[in-house]
DRENDO-1510 file (C-alpha; in Angstrom, 1 decimal, always signed):
<recs>
REC; n; res; u; v; w
REC; 1; MET; +0.2; +0.4; -0.1 .
REC; 2; ASN; +1.3; +3.6; -0.6 .
REC; 3; ARG; +1.3; +4.4; +2.6 .
REC; 4; ARG; +4.1; +6.8; +4.4 .
REC; 5; PHE; +4.3; +8.2; +8.0 .
REC; 6; HIS; +6.4; +10.8; +9.0 .
REC; 7; LEU; +6.5; +10.5; +12.6 .
REC; 8; PRO; +9.2; +10.1; +15.4 .
REC; 9; LEU; +9.6; +6.4; +16.6 .
REC; 10; LEU; +9.9; +6.3; +20.4 .
REC; 11; CYS; +10.5; +3.0; +21.0 .
REC; 12; ILE; +9.6; +3.0; +24.7 .
REC; 13; LEU; +6.8; +4.5; +26.7 .
REC; 14; SER; +4.6; +4.2; +29.5 .
REC; 15; ILE; +1.1; +2.8; +29.4 .
REC; 16; GLY; -0.3; +5.8; +30.7 .
REC; 17; CYS; +2.0; +8.5; +28.2 .
REC; 18; LEU; +1.7; +6.2; +25.0 .
REC; 19; PHE; -1.5; +5.0; +24.7 .
REC; 20; GLY; -3.6; +7.8; +27.2 .
REC; 21; CYS; -6.6; +8.2; +25.3 .
REC; 22; ILE; -7.0; +4.4; +25.7 .
REC; 23; SER; -8.7; +5.8; +29.5 .
REC; 24; GLU; -11.2; +7.5; +27.5 .
REC; 25; ASP; -14.5; +6.9; +27.3 .
REC; 26; SER; -15.2; +5.1; +24.1 .
REC; 27; ASN; -18.0; +6.4; +23.6 .
REC; 28; SER; -16.4; +9.6; +23.4 .
REC; 29; LEU; -17.1; +10.0; +19.4 .
REC; 30; ASP; -20.0; +10.0; +17.7 .
REC; 31; PRO; -21.2; +6.6; +17.5 .
REC; 32; SER; -22.1; +7.4; +13.9 .
REC; 33; GLU; -18.4; +7.8; +13.2 .
REC; 34; ILE; -17.7; +4.3; +14.4 .
REC; 35; PHE; -19.3; +1.4; +11.7 .
REC; 36; ILE; -18.8; -1.6; +10.2 .
REC; 37; LYS; -20.1; -2.0; +6.5 .
REC; 38; TYR; -20.6; -5.3; +4.5 .
REC; 39; TYR; -20.2; -6.0; +0.8 .
REC; 40; GLY; -20.5; -8.6; -1.9 .
REC; 41; SER; -23.0; -11.1; -3.1 .
REC; 42; GLU; -24.3; -15.0; -3.3 .
REC; 43; SER; -20.3; -15.8; -4.1 .
REC; 44; GLU; -17.5; -15.7; -1.8 .
REC; 45; GLU; -15.6; -11.8; -1.5 .
REC; 46; VAL; -11.8; -11.6; +0.0 .
REC; 47; ALA; -10.7; -8.5; +1.1 .
REC; 48; VAL; -7.0; -8.1; +0.0 .
REC; 49; ASP; -6.2; -4.5; +0.2 .
REC; 50; LEU; -7.7; -0.5; +1.4 .
REC; 51; LEU; -6.6; +2.6; +0.1 .
REC; 52; GLU; -8.0; +5.8; +1.6 .
REC; 53; LEU; -9.1; +8.5; -0.9 .
REC; 54; SER; -9.3; +12.6; -0.1 .
REC; 55; ASP; -13.1; +11.4; -0.1 .
REC; 56; GLY; -13.7; +7.7; +0.7 .
REC; 57; PHE; -11.8; +4.6; +0.5 .
REC; 58; LEU; -11.4; +1.9; -2.3 .
REC; 59; LEU; -11.0; -1.9; -1.5 .
REC; 60; LEU; -9.5; -4.6; -3.3 .
REC; 61; GLY; -10.6; -8.4; -3.2 .
REC; 62; SER; -11.6; -10.9; -4.8 .
REC; 63; ARG; -14.5; -12.5; -5.7 .
REC; 64; THR; -14.6; -16.3; -6.5 .
REC; 65; ASP; -18.2; -18.2; -7.9 .
REC; 66; VAL; -18.5; -21.9; -8.8 .
REC; 67; ASP; -17.0; -20.9; -12.5 .
REC; 68; ASN; -14.2; -18.8; -12.3 .
REC; 69; SER; -12.5; -16.1; -9.5 .
REC; 70; ASP; -12.1; -12.0; -10.4 .
REC; 71; TYR; -10.5; -9.0; -9.4 .
REC; 72; TYR; -13.2; -7.3; -7.0 .
REC; 73; LEU; -13.4; -3.5; -6.3 .
REC; 74; VAL; -15.6; -1.8; -4.1 .
REC; 75; ARG; -15.4; +2.9; -4.0 .
REC; 76; THR; -16.9; +4.2; -0.6 .
REC; 77; ASP; -18.1; +7.3; +0.8 .
REC; 78; THR; -15.8; +8.5; +4.1 .
REC; 79; ALA; -18.7; +6.8; +5.8 .
REC; 80; GLY; -18.3; +3.1; +4.4 .
REC; 81; ASN; -21.2; +3.6; +2.5 .
REC; 82; ARG; -20.8; +2.0; -1.1 .
REC; 83; LEU; -21.2; +4.5; -4.4 .
REC; 84; TRP; -20.0; +1.8; -6.6 .
REC; 85; GLU; -18.4; -2.0; -7.1 .
REC; 86; GLY; -16.8; -3.7; -10.1 .
REC; 87; VAL; -14.9; -6.8; -11.1 .
REC; 88; ILE; -11.9; -7.0; -13.3 .
REC; 89; ASN; -10.5; -10.3; -15.2 .
REC; 90; ASN; -9.0; -11.4; -18.2 .
REC; 91; ASP; -11.0; -12.3; -20.8 .
REC; 92; THR; -10.2; -16.0; -21.1 .
REC; 93; ILE; -12.5; -18.6; -20.7 .
REC; 94; GLY; -12.0; -20.4; -17.1 .
REC; 95; THR; -9.8; -18.0; -15.5 .
REC; 96; VAL; -8.9; -17.5; -12.2 .
REC; 97; ASP; -7.6; -13.8; -11.5 .
REC; 98; ILE; -6.4; -13.5; -7.8 .
REC; 99; PRO; -5.4; -9.6; -6.9 .
REC; 100; SER; -2.6; -8.5; -4.5 .
REC; 101; LYS; -1.7; -5.1; -4.4 .
REC; 102; MET; -2.8; -1.8; -5.3 .
REC; 103; TYR; -1.3; +1.6; -5.9 .
REC; 104; PHE; -3.3; +5.3; -6.8 .
REC; 105; ASP; -1.5; +7.5; -8.6 .
REC; 106; ASP; -2.7; +10.5; -7.3 .
REC; 107; VAL; -1.0; +12.8; -9.6 .
REC; 108; ASN; -2.2; +11.0; -12.9 .
REC; 109; GLN; -5.2; +9.7; -11.1 .
REC; 110; LYS; -4.8; +6.6; -12.4 .
REC; 111; LEU; -5.5; +3.0; -10.3 .
REC; 112; TYR; -3.2; +0.2; -10.7 .
REC; 113; ILE; -3.9; -3.4; -9.7 .
REC; 114; ILE; -1.7; -6.4; -9.6 .
REC; 115; GLY; -2.2; -10.5; -9.2 .
REC; 116; THR; -2.3; -13.8; -10.9 .
REC; 117; SER; -4.4; -15.1; -13.6 .
REC; 118; THR; -4.4; -18.5; -14.2 .
REC; 119; PHE; -5.6; -20.1; -17.0 .
REC; 120; ASP; -5.3; -22.8; -20.3 .
REC; 121; ARG; -2.7; -22.0; -22.7 .
REC; 122; GLY; -3.0; -23.4; -26.2 .
REC; 123; ASP; -0.1; -22.0; -27.7 .
REC; 124; ASP; +2.6; -23.2; -25.9 .
REC; 125; ASN; +2.9; -26.4; -25.9 .
REC; 126; LEU; +2.3; -27.0; -21.5 .
REC; 127; GLU; -0.2; -29.4; -22.4 .
REC; 128; GLN; -4.0; -27.4; -22.0 .
REC; 129; ILE; -3.0; -27.3; -17.7 .
REC; 130; PRO; -3.7; -23.7; -15.8 .
REC; 131; VAL; -0.6; -21.9; -15.9 .
REC; 132; ASP; +0.2; -18.7; -13.9 .
REC; 133; HIS; +0.3; -15.0; -15.6 .
REC; 134; LEU; +1.3; -11.8; -14.1 .
REC; 135; PHE; -1.7; -9.8; -13.9 .
REC; 136; LEU; -1.9; -6.5; -14.6 .
REC; 137; VAL; -4.6; -3.1; -14.9 .
REC; 138; ASP; -4.1; +0.3; -15.2 .
REC; 139; LEU; -7.8; +2.1; -14.5 .
REC; 140; ASP; -9.4; +4.6; -14.6 .
REC; 141; LEU; -11.7; +6.0; -11.8 .
REC; 142; SER; -14.8; +8.4; -12.0 .
REC; 143; ALA; -17.7; +9.3; -10.0 .
REC; 144; THR; -19.8; +6.1; -11.2 .
REC; 145; GLY; -17.0; +3.3; -11.7 .
REC; 146; PHE; -14.0; +2.5; -13.8 .
REC; 147; THR; -12.5; +1.9; -17.1 .
REC; 148; ILE; -9.7; +0.3; -17.6 .
REC; 149; ALA; -7.0; +1.7; -19.6 .
REC; 150; ASN; -4.5; -0.7; -20.2 .
REC; 151; SER; -4.4; -4.4; -19.1 .
REC; 152; MET; -0.9; -7.0; -19.3 .
REC; 153; VAL; -1.1; -10.8; -19.0 .
REC; 154; TYR; +2.4; -11.7; -18.7 .
REC; 155; ARG; +5.1; -14.6; -18.3 .
REC; 156; TYR; +8.5; -14.4; -17.6 .
REC; 157; PHE; +10.6; -15.6; -21.1 .
REC; 158; ASP; +14.0; -17.2; -19.1 .
REC; 159; SER; +17.0; -16.9; -21.7 .
REC; 160; ARG; +19.5; -17.3; -19.4 .
REC; 161; SER; +21.9; -20.3; -19.6 .
REC; 162; SER; +21.7; -23.1; -17.4 .
REC; 163; SER; +23.7; -25.9; -16.3 .
REC; 164; ASP; +21.4; -28.4; -17.7 .
REC; 165; PRO; +22.7; -29.3; -21.1 .
REC; 166; SER; +19.5; -30.0; -22.4 .
REC; 167; TYR; +18.0; -26.7; -20.5 .
REC; 168; VAL; +15.3; -24.8; -24.1 .
REC; 169; PRO; +14.9; -21.0; -23.1 .
REC; 170; ALA; +11.1; -21.1; -22.3 .
REC; 171; PHE; +8.4; -19.0; -20.8 .
REC; 172; LYS; +7.8; -19.7; -17.3 .
REC; 173; GLU; +4.9; -19.4; -14.7 .
REC; 174; THR; +4.9; -15.9; -13.3 .
REC; 175; SER; +2.6; -14.5; -10.5 .
REC; 176; GLY; +2.2; -10.7; -9.4 .
REC; 177; ALA; +3.0; -9.1; -5.8 .
REC; 178; ASP; +3.1; -5.1; -6.2 .
REC; 179; ILE; +3.4; -2.8; -8.0 .
REC; 180; LEU; +4.9; +1.1; -7.4 .
REC; 181; VAL; +5.0; +4.7; -9.7 .
REC; 182; SER; +8.3; +5.9; -10.3 .
REC; 183; GLY; +8.6; +8.7; -12.5 .
REC; 184; ASP; +7.4; +7.8; -15.9 .
REC; 185; ASP; +7.6; +4.1; -15.3 .
REC; 186; LEU; +6.1; +1.0; -12.9 .
REC; 187; ILE; +8.4; -1.1; -10.6 .
REC; 188; VAL; +6.6; -4.6; -10.6 .
REC; 189; LEU; +7.0; -7.3; -8.2 .
REC; 190; GLY; +6.2; -11.0; -7.9 .
REC; 191; SER; +7.1; -14.2; -8.4 .
REC; 192; VAL; +8.7; -16.5; -11.1 .
REC; 193; GLU; +8.8; -20.4; -11.1 .
REC; 194; ALA; +12.8; -20.4; -12.2 .
REC; 195; GLY; +15.7; -20.8; -10.0 .
REC; 196; SER; +17.9; -18.0; -9.7 .
REC; 197; ASN; +21.3; -19.9; -10.0 .
REC; 198; ASP; +20.2; -22.8; -12.8 .
REC; 199; PRO; +17.1; -21.9; -15.1 .
REC; 200; SER; +16.2; -25.1; -15.6 .
REC; 201; SER; +15.1; -25.7; -11.8 .
REC; 202; GLU; +11.7; -25.3; -11.2 .
REC; 203; ASP; +11.9; -23.6; -7.9 .
REC; 204; ASN; +10.4; -20.4; -7.4 .
REC; 205; SER; +12.6; -17.4; -7.3 .
REC; 206; ILE; +11.7; -13.6; -6.7 .
REC; 207; LEU; +10.7; -11.4; -10.0 .
REC; 208; LEU; +11.7; -7.9; -10.3 .
REC; 209; MET; +10.9; -5.5; -12.7 .
REC; 210; LYS; +10.8; -1.9; -14.3 .
REC; 211; ILE; +8.3; -1.1; -16.7 .
REC; 212; THR; +6.8; +1.8; -18.6 .
REC; 213; ARG; +3.4; +2.8; -18.0 .
REC; 214; ASP; +1.8; +1.5; -20.9 .
REC; 215; PHE; +3.0; -1.4; -20.4 .
REC; 216; THR; +4.8; -2.5; -23.8 .
REC; 217; THR; +8.6; -1.7; -22.3 .
REC; 218; THR; +10.8; -3.5; -20.1 .
REC; 219; ASP; +13.3; -1.7; -18.5 .
REC; 220; TRP; +14.8; -4.0; -16.6 .
REC; 221; GLU; +14.5; -7.5; -15.4 .
REC; 222; ARG; +16.1; -9.1; -12.3 .
REC; 223; VAL; +15.3; -12.7; -11.0 .
REC; 224; LYS; +16.8; -13.4; -7.1 .
REC; 225; GLY; +16.4; -16.1; -4.8 .
REC; 226; PHE; +18.4; -18.6; -2.9 .
REC; 227; ASP; +18.2; -22.5; -3.4 .
REC; 228; GLY; +14.5; -22.9; -2.6 .
REC; 229; ASP; +11.5; -21.7; -3.0 .
REC; 230; ASP; +11.2; -17.6; -2.9 .
REC; 231; PHE; +8.7; -15.7; -3.4 .
REC; 232; GLY; +7.8; -11.4; -3.9 .
REC; 233; ARG; +5.8; -10.3; -1.4 .
REC; 234; THR; +5.9; -6.1; -1.0 .
REC; 235; LEU; +7.4; -3.3; -2.2 .
REC; 236; LEU; +7.9; +0.3; -0.5 .
REC; 237; GLU; +9.5; +3.7; -1.5 .
REC; 238; ALA; +11.1; +5.4; +1.6 .
REC; 239; GLY; +12.1; +8.8; +1.2 .
REC; 240; GLY; +13.6; +8.3; -2.4 .
REC; 241; ARG; +14.8; +5.1; -2.3 .
REC; 242; TYR; +13.2; +1.8; -2.6 .
REC; 243; PHE; +13.1; -1.6; -1.3 .
REC; 244; TYR; +11.4; -4.6; -2.0 .
REC; 245; MET; +10.0; -7.7; +1.1 .
REC; 246; GLY; +10.0; -11.5; -0.1 .
REC; 247; ALA; +9.7; -15.1; +1.8 .
REC; 248; VAL; +12.7; -17.0; +1.1 .
REC; 249; ASN; +13.6; -20.2; +1.9 .
REC; 250; THR; +17.4; -21.1; +3.3 .
REC; 251; ALA; +17.2; -24.4; +4.7 .
REC; 252; ASN; +18.6; -26.1; +2.0 .
REC; 253; LEU; +21.8; -24.3; +2.6 .
REC; 254; GLY; +22.1; -24.1; +5.7 .
REC; 255; ILE; +22.8; -20.0; +5.9 .
REC; 256; GLY; +19.5; -19.5; +7.4 .
REC; 257; HIS; +17.2; -19.4; +10.5 .
REC; 258; GLY; +15.2; -21.6; +10.2 .
REC; 259; LEU; +12.3; -22.8; +6.8 .
REC; 260; VAL; +11.6; -19.3; +6.1 .
REC; 261; ASP; +13.1; -15.6; +6.2 .
REC; 262; VAL; +12.3; -12.5; +5.6 .
REC; 263; ILE; +14.6; -10.5; +3.4 .
REC; 264; VAL; +14.5; -7.0; +2.7 .
REC; 265; GLU; +16.3; -5.7; +0.2 .
REC; 266; GLU; +17.6; -2.1; -1.1 .
REC; 267; PHE; +17.9; -1.9; -5.0 .
REC; 268; ASP; +18.6; +0.9; -7.5 .
REC; 269; VAL; +15.7; +1.7; -9.3 .
REC; 270; VAL; +17.3; +3.2; -12.7 .
REC; 271; SER; +19.5; -0.2; -13.1 .
REC; 272; GLY; +17.7; -2.3; -10.9 .
REC; 273; ASN; +20.9; -3.7; -9.2 .
REC; 274; GLU; +20.9; -4.4; -5.3 .
REC; 275; ASP; +22.3; -2.1; -3.3 .
REC; 276; HIS; +21.9; -4.1; +0.1 .
REC; 277; LYS; +19.9; -6.8; +1.5 .
REC; 278; TRP; +19.2; -7.9; +5.3 .
REC; 279; GLU; +17.5; -11.3; +6.0 .
REC; 280; TYR; +15.5; -11.5; +9.3 .
REC; 281; GLY; +14.4; -14.7; +11.1 .
REC; 282; THR; +14.1; -16.8; +14.0 .
REC; 283; PRO; +14.6; -20.9; +14.1 .
REC; 284; ASP; +10.8; -21.0; +13.0 .
REC; 285; ASN; +9.5; -20.1; +9.8 .
REC; 286; ASP; +9.1; -16.1; +9.2 .
REC; 287; GLU; +6.8; -15.1; +6.4 .
REC; 288; GLY; +6.3; -11.3; +5.8 .
REC; 289; ALA; +2.9; -10.0; +5.1 .
REC; 290; ASN; +3.8; -6.0; +4.8 .
REC; 291; MET; +6.0; -3.1; +5.6 .
REC; 292; ILE; +5.5; +0.4; +6.0 .
REC; 293; TYR; +8.0; +3.6; +6.4 .
REC; 294; THR; +8.5; +5.5; +9.9 .
REC; 295; ASP; +10.7; +8.2; +9.5 .
REC; 296; PRO; +13.8; +7.0; +10.2 .
REC; 297; GLY; +12.9; +3.6; +9.8 .
REC; 298; ILE; +10.9; +0.3; +8.1 .
REC; 299; VAL; +8.7; -1.7; +10.1 .
REC; 300; ILE; +7.9; -5.0; +9.0 .
REC; 301; VAL; +4.8; -7.5; +10.0 .
REC; 302; GLY; +4.0; -11.0; +9.1 .
REC; 303; THR; +3.8; -14.3; +11.1 .
REC; 304; THR; +6.2; -16.6; +12.6 .
REC; 305; GLY; +5.7; -20.2; +13.6 .
REC; 306; SER; +4.4; -23.4; +12.8 .
REC; 307; GLY; +1.5; -25.3; +12.9 .
REC; 308; SER; -0.7; -24.6; +16.0 .
REC; 309; THR; +1.9; -22.2; +17.6 .
REC; 310; GLN; +2.4; -19.0; +15.2 .
REC; 311; TYR; +2.0; -15.1; +16.2 .
REC; 312; ALA; +1.9; -12.4; +14.8 .
REC; 313; PHE; +5.0; -10.4; +14.8 .
REC; 314; ILE; +6.8; -6.7; +14.7 .
REC; 315; VAL; +10.0; -5.8; +13.4 .
REC; 316; ASN; +11.6; -2.3; +13.5 .
REC; 317; THR; +14.3; -1.4; +11.8 .
REC; 318; THR; +16.2; +1.9; +10.0 .
REC; 319; ARG; +16.2; +2.5; +6.5 .
REC; 320; GLY; +19.8; +1.3; +6.5 .
REC; 321; LEU; +18.7; -2.5; +7.6 .
REC; 322; GLY; +21.3; -3.6; +9.6 .
REC; 323; ASP; +20.1; -6.1; +12.6 .
REC; 324; ALA; +17.0; -6.5; +14.3 .
REC; 325; GLU; +15.2; -9.0; +16.0 .
REC; 326; ILE; +11.9; -10.6; +15.2 .
REC; 327; LYS; +9.3; -9.6; +18.3 .
REC; 328; PRO; +6.5; -12.3; +18.6 .
REC; 329; LEU; +3.3; -10.0; +19.6 .
REC; 330; THR; +2.1; -13.0; +22.3 .
REC; 331; TYR; -1.2; -12.7; +23.8 .
REC; 332; PRO; -2.3; -13.3; +25.8 .
REC; 333; ARG; +0.4; -13.0; +29.1 .
REC; 334; SER; -2.0; -14.4; +31.5 .
REC; 335; SER; -3.0; -17.7; +30.0 .
REC; 336; SER; -1.6; -20.7; +29.9 .
REC; 337; GLU; -1.3; -20.9; +25.9 .
REC; 338; ASN; -1.4; -17.7; +24.1 .
REC; 339; TRP; -3.6; -17.1; +20.9 .
REC; 340; ASN; -2.3; -18.6; +17.7 .
REC; 341; THR; -2.6; -15.0; +15.4 .
REC; 342; GLU; -1.1; -14.1; +12.2 .
REC; 343; GLY; -0.4; -10.7; +11.4 .
REC; 344; ALA; -1.1; -9.0; +8.0 .
REC; 345; ASP; -0.5; -5.3; +7.9 .
REC; 346; VAL; +0.2; -2.2; +10.3 .
REC; 347; ALA; -0.4; +1.6; +11.0 .
REC; 348; GLN; +1.6; +3.8; +13.0 .
REC; 349; THR; -0.1; +6.0; +15.6 .
REC; 350; SER; +0.4; +9.8; +16.4 .
REC; 351; SER; +2.9; +9.0; +19.7 .
REC; 352; GLY; +5.2; +6.4; +17.4 .
REC; 353; ASP; +3.4; +3.0; +17.9 .
REC; 354; TYR; +1.4; +0.6; +16.3 .
REC; 355; PHE; -1.4; -1.1; +15.4 .
REC; 356; ILE; -1.1; -4.6; +14.4 .
REC; 357; VAL; -4.5; -6.3; +12.1 .
REC; 358; GLY; -4.5; -9.6; +11.6 .
REC; 359; ASN; -6.7; -12.5; +13.1 .
REC; 360; VAL; -7.1; -15.1; +15.7 .
REC; 361; LYS; -6.4; -18.4; +14.1 .
REC; 362; SER; -8.1; -20.9; +16.9 .
REC; 363; PHE; -9.0; -20.3; +20.2 .
REC; 364; SER; -7.4; -22.7; +23.4 .
REC; 365; ASP; -11.0; -24.3; +24.4 .
REC; 366; ALA; -12.9; -25.3; +21.1 .
REC; 367; ALA; -15.5; -27.1; +23.1 .
REC; 368; ALA; -15.7; -23.5; +25.4 .
REC; 369; ASP; -16.1; -21.0; +22.2 .
REC; 370; PRO; -17.9; -21.5; +19.7 .
REC; 371; ARG; -15.9; -19.3; +17.0 .
REC; 372; GLU; -13.2; -19.9; +14.9 .
REC; 373; ASN; -11.0; -17.7; +13.3 .
REC; 374; GLU; -11.1; -13.6; +14.4 .
REC; 375; ILE; -10.7; -10.2; +13.4 .
REC; 376; LEU; -7.5; -8.9; +15.8 .
REC; 377; LEU; -6.0; -5.5; +16.5 .
REC; 378; ILE; -3.5; -5.7; +18.7 .
REC; 379; PRO; -1.6; -2.5; +19.6 .
REC; 380; THR; +2.0; -2.5; +21.3 .
REC; 381; ASN; +5.1; -0.6; +20.6 .
REC; 382; GLY; +8.3; -0.6; +18.8 .
REC; 383; VAL; +9.8; -3.1; +20.9 .
REC; 384; GLY; +6.9; -5.6; +20.7 .
REC; 385; GLU; +5.6; -5.2; +24.1 .
REC; 386; VAL; +1.5; -5.4; +23.8 .
REC; 387; TYR; -0.9; -3.6; +25.6 .
REC; 388; GLU; -3.3; -6.2; +26.2 .
REC; 389; GLU; -5.9; -4.0; +28.0 .
REC; 390; ALA; -6.5; -2.5; +24.3 .
REC; 391; VAL; -6.3; -6.0; +22.6 .
REC; 392; GLN; -9.9; -6.1; +20.2 .
REC; 393; GLU; -11.0; -9.1; +18.4 .
REC; 394; TYR; -14.0; -9.2; +16.2 .
REC; 395; GLY; -16.2; -11.6; +13.7 .
REC; 396; SER; -18.7; -14.0; +13.2 .
REC; 397; VAL; -18.8; -17.6; +14.5 .
REC; 398; GLN; -17.0; -18.9; +11.5 .
REC; 399; ASN; -13.4; -17.7; +9.4 .
REC; 400; ASP; -12.7; -13.9; +9.5 .
REC; 401; ALA; -9.5; -12.1; +9.2 .
REC; 402; GLY; -8.4; -8.2; +9.5 .
REC; 403; ASN; -6.5; -8.3; +6.0 .
REC; 404; ALA; -5.0; -4.2; +5.8 .
REC; 405; ILE; -4.9; -1.6; +8.3 .
REC; 406; ILE; -5.1; +2.5; +7.6 .
REC; 407; ARG; -5.0; +5.4; +10.3 .
REC; 408; ARG; -6.6; +8.8; +9.4 .
REC; 409; ALA; -5.5; +11.7; +10.0 .
REC; 410; ASP; -7.8; +12.1; +12.8 .
REC; 411; GLY; -6.5; +9.2; +14.8 .
REC; 412; THR; -9.1; +6.9; +13.7 .
REC; 413; LEU; -8.3; +3.5; +11.9 .
REC; 414; VAL; -9.9; +1.8; +8.9 .
REC; 415; ILE; -9.4; -1.5; +8.6 .
REC; 416; ALA; -10.0; -4.2; +5.5 .
REC; 417; ALA; -11.6; -7.0; +6.5 .
REC; 418; THR; -13.0; -11.1; +5.7 .
REC; 419; VAL; -16.2; -12.0; +7.7 .
REC; 420; HIS; -17.8; -15.3; +6.8 .
REC; 421; PHE; -21.4; -15.8; +7.6 .
REC; 422; GLY; -21.9; -19.5; +6.9 .
REC; 423; GLY; -21.8; -21.4; +3.7 .
REC; 424; SER; -20.4; -19.5; +1.1 .
REC; 425; ALA; -21.4; -16.0; +2.3 .
REC; 426; THR; -17.9; -14.6; +2.7 .
REC; 427; MET; -17.9; -10.8; +2.2 .
REC; 428; LEU; -15.5; -7.7; +2.4 .
REC; 429; SER; -16.2; -5.6; +5.7 .
REC; 430; LEU; -14.9; -2.2; +6.4 .
REC; 431; LEU; -14.5; -1.7; +9.7 .
REC; 432; LYS; -14.0; +1.9; +11.4 .
REC; 433; THR; -12.6; +2.3; +14.9 .
REC; 434; ASN; -12.5; +5.7; +17.3 .
REC; 435; ARG; -9.2; +6.7; +18.2 .
REC; 436; ASN; -8.8; +4.2; +21.1 .
REC; 437; GLY; -9.3; +1.3; +18.3 .
REC; 438; GLU; -12.4; -0.2; +19.5 .
REC; 439; PHE; -15.0; -1.4; +17.5 .
REC; 440; LEU; -18.6; -1.2; +17.4 .
REC; 441; LYS; -19.9; -4.8; +18.8 .
REC; 442; ASN; -22.2; -6.5; +17.3 .
</recs>
């Protein structure tokens, strides 16, 4: 998400000072300013991304019905009332189109959405099996809807030499992860099914490239990775410097902390060359979900652990990267068994602290509590201390998740979430909190 925060980072503050507004009456704001809204149909909708515009919000999700999946875009006013909605798809029979991120270029009033389109091709000797393609669209928005200005369905052509003498240069399966505008060009992040050292390998590698705004010309392409499966996750522009974050499998080389680690690399936007990179991990699996710029540093959130022991985490580092520790956000401390959680996105408060949104994957006593996954909002400081009295959870009796979060100028929070009402009734949701991060309760 193209959001920046230019606020001083305060590492440790007392709860009374740092979260002074928590002690306020939860009704101190007009309840009409706090809302929960749902969007969708009889299909299954899942929230993916969220942007704030000057007069409302854009929600990005996926819509799945019996035949296929499409990008699903909803435009609302500031009160969360739906103004319009629409679907976007690759016009090929039987496609599955799943979005990843969106970027609004307010200078040129363009919305870019990136994701993956999976479909059969009859022109590439791939035996009519579904193949992943990076799918990118450029939209012009209006008061009543949108029009598609450009679209691109793309697979990386790997012409590099290989240690395998039988290797023949070929197209490789490609997926889209994130996009940024840089001057007159676009920076695109994704993944490609080709080894970074040996193109004949079927390991996934991180794909980074720079293309023109009209999608017609590629300036440069880079394939990056280790010896296992590596995936691009998100891009960040921080004070004129460019970074990407990925998930790398380092166990085969024995140099990582666990099976999956977080990698952040700064790159030269003109050449695409690596400036420097850093790896963050624990002895367990650590996968980043998003990162934001908090002057003077970068904050990463994600999930650490495996199986029934997973926790949302935060990493707080400088723009120069360098050593930083993954801090699991365990909750509640008084319980004999901490909640099993996932971290999806993060927003910074005016005092320099953070709200991490994600979900509770399971409750410790399923027999006593009928709920399944719940939307979770965790307030924390920069060193990973959770403010337990301000933790919020919300949802239905089925699987729910917080997917994206923004902090508005007035200190309130807006969250894009997925709420499951049973059967196929899974819908996008927009939740607005008060300044304390408190939801309306049903």
